[in-house]
N, C-alpha and C positions, 0 to 999 in steps of 0.2 A: 505493500501499502503506499503512496506517495505521500511524503509530510507538504502538507501546506506550506508556502513561503514565509506565511509568518506567524507559523507555529507558536503559540502564545507560552508552550510549557517548553521549549526545548530552549537550551543553550545557543544554537546555531540561528535560530526561530528569532531569538531576543537580539544578537547582534545583528543582523538582517534587518530587524526594523529600525535599531538605534540608527545603523546606517541610512535606514533609509529617510527616517526624523531631520536625523543631520544634513542631507541633501536639499529637503525641503526649507529649513533652518537658511541654511545656506542662501537662497534664493532670496531668500526674505520676506515675511510675515506682511509687508505690505502688499506685496506681488504672488503671493498665492490666489488662484480661483477658490472661487467656493470650495469646491470642492475638496482642494488641496487641501483648504483649511480647516475642514472636519474632519479629513486624513490625517492631518496632522494634530487635531486633538484627540479624536481613539487612539492612534498609535500610543498618545504621551502616556494615554490611561491605561493602555495592557501594559506601556515598558513599567508605570508606579506600579501595579499590580503584581507582576513578575519579581518586582525587587521588593517589595514588602513582602512577599511569600519567601522567597530564596536568600535573601540578604536585609531579613529585618532591623534595624535600628535598636542598641539597645535603649530598655527602658532607665528613664532620668528621672529622679527625684525634683518632685518638682520646684523647691526651691534652688538645685543647683541650674535647672533651666530659666528660672529668674536669674540666676546670678549670669548666667551665661549670656542670655537677652542681653542683661544691663551694659557686658561689659562691653560687647561686641556691637551696641549700639551707638554706646556712649552714655547713656543714661545714669544718674546719679540715685542716689536715696532718695534726694531733695526735689528730684523729677518726678517720683511716686508718689509724695507726699498727699495729693489729692486724691490717688488711686487707693493706698492701703491706710491713709492716718496718720500716725505719728512716727516719728523716728523710731520710737522704741518697739511698734509693733514692727515693722519695717527691718529691725534690726534682727528680731525674733526669727520673724518669717525666711527671710538670707541664712539664717544658723541652726535653722529645720528645725527651730524649739517650738513654733506655733506655724499651722496649717493653712493655707491660704484658704479660704473663703469660696463657695461657687459664685457670688455676687462679685469679690473681688477677683477671682480667674477672670471671669466674663469682661471687666475694666480692663485686665492686666492684655488681655487676648487682642480687644481692640486698640489699646497702647502700640504694641506690640506687633501686630496686622500676624498674629495667629491663631493656630486650635486652642480654644477653650482645653481640650485636654490634655497638652504640656502644664497645665496646672493644678490639676486635677487628681 
């Protein structure tokens, strides 16, 4: 039985799909036809699913994720006062002594433009 060119569960199919995505991206997103844009989006979903299944990222505690996002974005504890409240509370969260509430997680996700799940 012949395997599909874009077999989602084979490494060879994955590699071909990544190459096809790179080819479309090299063309420039503003130069893609509607069909090519849809294909690019679909292939990106398949690639992400393959990566999630075969190369899952390790789970990171919410306070470590927050510290990482603060560092990479150049934000300080002072910048998070409107979201988390007092400096003491921010310090407790960053040290792992206090958990992040669901409401705080939603606000942090909005500030950092990431999924809420990273903070829960």
